[in-house]
N, C-alpha and C positions, 0 to 999 in steps of 0.2 A: 310607556315608561315604567321600566320594573320597580318597585317598590318592598318594604320590608314585609309586607303579609302575604307577598307570591311565595309559592313554593313550586317544586318538581316534585316526581313521585317515581317511584322503583315499586316496579310490579315482581312479585318475586311469587315462580312459580317451582313448586316442588314434582317433579318428573315421578309420575307413577307411586307417589307417597300416601302412606294411608289418608284418611280424609283426617282434621282438626285432631289432634291427639298430641300428647307429651312427646317429644322428640326425642328420640331412644339415642342420640348423639349426645347430648347436652342438656337433655332434660326440660327446654323450654317450651313452651307453647306453640305449636303451628296452626297457622290458619291457610293453609291449603289452599290457592288461586285465588284468594282474594288480595285487593290493592292494599299496597301500606304505603302512605304519605312522608316522606323523609324529607329534610332540607338536605336536598341533594339535586343532581343533574338526573335529567328524564334515563333512564335504564329500565333493560329488563334481565334480570339475572333466573338464568333457570339454575335451580340447584340439585342435583341428584344426590341424595347420602350416602348413595355409591361410592361417589366423587372421594370421600372424605377416606375412604379404605382402598390401599394402595400396595404393590408389591414389595418384597417377593412374596407369592403365591403358595399357598399348601395344598394339598388333599383336605377338605374340609371333614372331621372326622363325625360329622351330624349325616352329611348328602352324600359325602362322596365325590362332591366335584370338584376342581381344581380352582376354588375362588376364595379358600382361607386367608384373605390377608392382612394387610398390618392399619390399625384404625388408629393406635394412638402409640407413644414408645412414653415412658413415664421415668422417675428417675431410679426407680429399680425392677420395672417390670414392662411388659409391653401385653397392649392388645389385641386381639385378632379378631375378625369379624369375617365370616362367608358374605358373599357379596350377590348370592341367590335369595331374592326378597323370601320364597316360599319357607326357605330354611334360616338365613339370618342369625346362625351359632355364632355366639362371643364365649370365649375365654381370654384370661388371661395368667401370664406365667410371668415369676419371677426373674429378674437377673441378676448376674453374679455384679458385687458391688467393684467400682472402679478407684483407681486414685492416679487422677490426671496429674499431669507436671505444668506447672502454673509459672506462665511465661509472659511477662508483661514485657509490653511494647510501647516505646516512646510515638508519639505524636506525629514524628518525621517519618517514621516506619509507614503509618498509614496514608500519611500524604503523599510518601512516593509510590504507594499502590494504588492509591487512586489516580496518579497523575500516569502513571503508566497504562492505565484502564481506559483512561476518559483522554477522548482526543481535544476536549473543549478547554481542560485542566490546563493550567503555565504549567511550564516545563514537561509536558509530555513527552515530547522527540527527548530529552534527555534520559529522563526516568524508563523509558520503552528501551532507548537503547545501552542500560545497565543490565547486562544479563543477570546479576545478582539478585533485582528485587523481584524479575520472573521466577529465580529459581525457590527464591523465601518464601514467596508468596504461595507458592503451590506446594512446598514443600510442608509448612505451617495449616494451610489448608487443608490436605488431606490427611495429618496428624489430628487435627480436630475432627472431621468427619469418623477417622479412625479411633474417635473417644479417647485420645492419650495426652491430648494437649488443652487447654484452656486458657485464652488470653482474655481475662478481663477487664472491661473500660473503666474510665477513671475520670474525675472531674476537668482533668488535665484536657483529655480529647475533647470532651465538651465546650471546655472553655476555647480552646486554641482552634476549635471548628468553624464557633461561632462569627471568629472574627475573618474567616477566611471566605475569598469570594467563592469557593464552592462546598458550602456548609453541607447540605443535604446528602453531596455524594461520598463527603468525608465521614457524616454521621453513617451513612448504609456500611460503608467498609469498616469502620471497629466495631459496629455490633453485628455484621457479618463474624467476625472472629470471636467476638465475647458471647454471643449466642443468647443476650439479654444477663450475662453475669458481670456486677459491676463492682467494684471495688467502694469502700464508704469513706467520704469526703479526709482528707487527710488530718485534717483538725478533729475531726471527730475520733480518728483511730488513737490519735496523740492524749485526748482526753480521755479516753479509753483507759491509757497506758497510766495515765496521771490519776486517775480514780484508784487503779491497780496498787499504787503506790502509796497512796496516801491512807489505805485502807491498811497495808502492811505497818505505816509508820505509825500509824495509831493504836496497834497491837503488838507494839514494839518487835516485829519482825522483818527479813529481807522479800521484796518483793519477788513474785513467782508469777513473771506475764507469761500469759497462755496467748502463744504465736500460732495457734490454729488459724488460718486462713479463711476459714469460714465464718470465723468471728466478726470477718472484715469486709464479706462480701453478702451482697444479694443474689439469691437466687441458689439454685442447686448445684454445687460447685462441681463437686465428683460424680453428678448424676449421668444416667444416659440422654441424648439431646433428642429431642421429639422433635418431627420435620417441622413443624411451625413453632413461632412465637412471635408474640407481638409485640410493638414497638409504639409508642407515642410522640408525638412533636410536639413541644410547647416552650415560650419563651417570656420572660417577664419582662414589660417594659421596661426598657434601661438596660438589661443586662449587659448587651452588648457594649454599650458605649462604657459602663462601670467596669467590664474587662480589660479594655482599652486603656481607661483611665489608669486604672490599679496598675497595669504592665510599664506605663509611662513612670510612674512613681518609682515605682520597683528598679526601674534602669537609672533612673536619677539617682537613687539611694546609694545602688553598687555603685555607680562612678564615682560617688563620694568617699566612699569607706574604703574603694580600692584604690584612692589617691594617698590615702591615708596608709594602708598596709604596704606600699611601695616602698615606703621610708624604712621598712626592716624593724630588726632590734629585737623580734619574738623569736624565740624556736615553737615549733611544732606544736610540744606541749602545754606551754605556756599561752599559745594562741587557740587551743583547744578548751583548756581550761575557761577561758574570757568567754569563748561564743558558749560554753556547755552554761555558764553563770548567766548569761544573758537572757536567757529565757524565763528566771524568776523575776529577774531585774524588770527587764520590761513588762511583765505581768501586773507586777506591784505599780509601776507609772502609769501603767492604762486604767489600773482600779481607782488609785488616786485622785487620774485626771478625771473618770467618769462621775466618781463621788464630788467632786467639784464642779462639775457640769451640774450634778443633780442640785447642787447648793443652789445657785444660780438661778436655776428653774422654777424653785422654792421660791426663792426670794423676788420673783419676778421681772429677772434681770435677764432671763435668757427666755424664748416662748417655750410652751409647753407643748413642743411636737413630739411627734413619735420616736424621731431620730434621737432627740436630745433625752427622753426617758428611756432608750434601746440600751444606750451605750456599747461598749466595745465588746469582741468575743471575749479577750484576754483578761477584760474586769470583770465580765460576767463570772469567768472560772472561780474567782475569789468566793463571791456570792455561792456557788455549786459545791466547792467544797465545805464552806461552813455548813450547808444542808445536810449535806453527806453527813459531817460529824452530829448533826442534831440527829438525825437517822439512826445514828449508832449508840447513840444513848447519850449524849454530853450535851449539857447546858447551855445554853447561849453563851456564856460568858466562856465556858472549857472548851466549845468548838472553835471560840474564835481564838483561844492560846494555842491552840492544835493546829490550824492554818498556821498561824504565825511560826510553832515550831516547825513544820513541815517546811516553810520556807528558809528560817534560818539555818536548819541543818542542811541544805540542799539536797535534802533528798527528793525534792520535785525535779529537781534537776537529771534523775540518772533513769529516767524511761528511753528504752532503747530509741524512740524516735528521734529523740533531744539529744541522743550521743552521737547516732551516725549522722545528724544534721551538724554537731557540732564538728566531727571528723571533719565534713566537706567542708567546711566553712575556713576553718583551719588550714586543710590544702590549699586551698582558694587564696589565701593569705600568704601562703606558705611561694605560690607562683607567682604574685604580685610583688613580692620581697625579691627571688630569685630575677627578676627583672620583665617580668612581660610587660607589655606597652598596652595593650589593648584591653579594657575592662570588658565583662562578661555582658552579654547582650540581656534583652528584656525576660527572656523566657528563663535565665539561669535559676533565678529565687523558686520560679514554679517546678523546675528540675530536680535542684534541692528537696523541696520539699514533698516531692513525689517518691524521691528515689528513701528518702529517711523515713517514710512511713511505710513503704510498700516492702521494701529489700526482705526484712524478716520473714514475709509469708511467701516470697517467690520462692522458687525453683531457679529462674533465672530473668534477668532484664536484657532487656537491648535497647542501650542507650546513644546519646549524640556521643562522638568524640571527648569534648570537654567535659561532661561529667562522667563519663567512665575514668576519666585522668583523674579527677579529685575522690575517688573511690580508689583509684590503683596506687596514687601518691599517697596514700596514709602508711606512716611508718609502721613495721612491724611491731613496735611498743605499744602501737596503739588498734592493732589488728580487732576488726569486728567480727567477732563470735558466730556469724550465720554464713550457712554453705551455699547460699544463693549464688549462683554464677553471673557474671557481667559480661555483656558483649556491647561491641560497639562497631563501626566503620572498619577500626584499627586492627580486630581481630576475626573480622567476618566470616572467613574462612574455618575457622573454632566454631564458629555459630553454627554454618551450615553443616559440619561433623556432628555436632552436638545434636540437630534435629536427626539425621542419618543414625544415629543411636538411639534415639527414641524410637524408629519408625524400626531396628531390627529389635526392639527389645520384644514386641510383638507376638505371642506364641501363637501356633497354628491353631489353637482351640479359640482363642480369640479374634483371629481373623476369618474363621469359619462362622463363629457367632455374631460376627458384625455382618458378613452376607446374608444370613439368614434375618436380621434385623433388618438392614438397611439396603439391602443387595449388593451388586458389584460396584456399584457405584462408589459405595463409600472408598474404595482403595483408588479412585480415580483420582489423579490432581485434579481442584478445579478451574480453570480458565477464564472466569472472571464472576462478575457479583451483580446480583439482582440492582437494576436500576444505576447502576456505576456504568457511566460510559455510554448509554444510550441515548439515540437522537431524541430529543421531547419535541414533540407535537403539541396540536391543544390540548392543553389539561383537562378540557371537560368532556374529550371522547372517550 
């Protein structure tokens, strides 16, 4: 009977490698030919450092053999190494800077990609029968390989994948296109914009929001992609249940307010101002609720649990603003007065994310007043939060029809000042043409460099994704 003290072992053998030296690949110490015990299944892995050197190959400037391959690709450079052990010549060369198109793909896009590729995924036959999904999959795939496009993932992708029956395949799919680049959480993006607005308020000037997408993404957004990136998986206990509960609560809330909106009586401008002001109003309410709860804890009327001390995100925001004012040199009383002034002036509501969100909520209110009977589904709140946070930083969004309609229905009087193009299945042919135009923008020099760095496969459309649609056998084999 197995127990916790049993372990398996992995034998690492380095083919023809030098004896116990510092590894020239990663600077770690290699204990060649010795057994290494790890918590894993029994395996024998034979690693040849030359396996990390891949084509396309050139003539080595040192030994003259055509074994000078690619060791690694970095953000702005490429490192080549000769595979001949007696030579091992290594050199690094700079690559030109890139400016990739940033395209955000809604979760339903990745869901259809996964369904199309995986026979075991629900809806496989329908997705496979739709030519659009194959064409857009291959088009975006080759544009990413050509270093012309990047499709960062977001918390929406994680949250909606977690509650899916094919979570692992969905995760592999959106990470395949994001190549490890992720957008910051919408709430953090909003908070960053809020701090810019507050700093401007303290200094009596108009805020200047920096909409550089590199400020709200992790990883090298416009860097050359390496052939390998590492991804990990991990889930906090109860996270999946919390996501489901949050979606149910969101749907219940939307159903209530949608019923009120159907009564009508508002213009778009009125609905927009109401929604825009709601941010500061709800933040104050959350702060007061947190403060009252803390008083009850201190009075012994509520248990002193971590949750009761932690408070809400919006409530904590007030404290962060006070702290920021103190850092700026204000006394505690002055800091409190500055925050009050920030709220009372309405300057807190003038961030890009809040204005976009208010515009979309106002559009939804107008659709309800115009006679739409079915309230939005549980994903609408997430869609609005994502679009309002990310739209200023993207070149294009591909979202569902309902989300796009909320942006399309914003009247000219409230037109958003961002160049981001918004696509959905309603204008899918325009999206395909948009992708073709990006492909056509590649210069002959860029294409030649791609083949030098990645080989001719960089110009070939992908047909599948690693571990998506594969037959799964014994995971321990």
